[in-house]
N, C-alpha and C positions, 0 to 999 in steps of 0.2 A: 241573606238577601243582599244583592249588590245595590250600591247607592248611585251608580252612574247610569245615565240614560243609554238606551241601545243605540248603536252606531252601525250604519250600513256602509260597507267598504266597496260596494260595487259602483263602477263608473256609470254615469247616466248614459242611456242608450242614444239619445239624440241631443245634439248641442242646442242650447237656447239661442234662437236667432236674434241677432243684434242689428239695429238699423244702421245703414251706411251714413257716415257723416256728411253734412252739407258742404259743398265746395262753394265758398263765397269769394267774390272779387276783392282784391286788395283796394284800399281806399287811398287815392293819391293825396299828397300833402296840398292843402289849400293855402295859397299865399294871398297877397293883396291884388293879384291879377284876376280879373273877372272870369277868364277862361279856366283858370285852375280851380276857382270856387265852383264853377258850373260842373267841372269834371268830378269834383268831390261829391257834390250833391247828386249827380247822376249815378255814381258808384254806390252811394248810400241808398238811393232809391232802388237800384237793382238788387242790392243785398236784402233790403226789406222785402221786396217782391218775392225773392227766392225763398226767404224764411217763412213768409206767410202763404206760400203755395200759389201765388198769382203768377201768371205768365207775363214776363216782361215783354214790352213791345220792341220793335227794331230800333226806333229812335231813342237816343239817349243811352244805349248800352255801352258800357265801358269796354275799352280795348283790353288786350291781354296784359298781364303783369301790372295791372293798376294804371296803365297809361290811358289818357283820355280817349274816348271814342272819336273816330273821325266822322265828320258829317259834311254835307254839302254846304260850302261857305255861303253860297247865294241864298240858301234857305234860312241860314242863321245870321243874316246881315244885321247891321246895327239898327235896332228898333229905337225910335224916338217918339216922344209924346207929340201928337199932332193937334189935339183938341181936348179940352176938359171943361165940363160943366159942373158947377158946385152949387150946393144949397146949404142952408143952416137948419139944424135940428136942435130943439131945446130939450135937454134932459133934466127932469126935475126929481127932487127927492120925493118919494111917494108919501112920506110922513109930513113933509113941510114944503108946500108949493113955493115959498119964498126962497128956497135953496135950489138953484138951478145952474146949469152951465150950457152955453150955446156952442155947439160943435159944428164945424164945417165938414161936410161930407161930399164925396164925389158921386154925382148922379150919372155921369156919362164920361167915358174916357175913350179916346181914339188914338191908337198907336200906328205908326207908319214905318215900314222897313225901308231904310235909306238906300239899300242895294236894289231891291226888286220893286219897290213902290207898293207892295202889298200892304193892306191896312186891316186892322181888326178893331171892332167896337165892343166896349163893355157898357152895359146899361143896368142901373140898379132896378 
């Protein structure tokens, strides 16, 4: 009686299908320059969207070979804070009301594009 398991020497009829690899954008080096940081964040976002199966939008897509995407400079002008309304919230320890901290929070924020004059408002 043989002690070895039977072996089949026939090649498989059909190759096992393998998924194609994902082609991801390269991530540019982020330096202290805000534009390079933004380009790196946009490339990371695009890679995440590709891996998660989400369709990336046209805005913010990285250029070829890891170069930052080009966009309309008027659209992405310098945004500056135009107005801020704050309030205070007291956060207390649920076990001891004598332990608390007062936190200043933003209730309303208005940003203005210095190039186009466009504004956006965020409200809590």
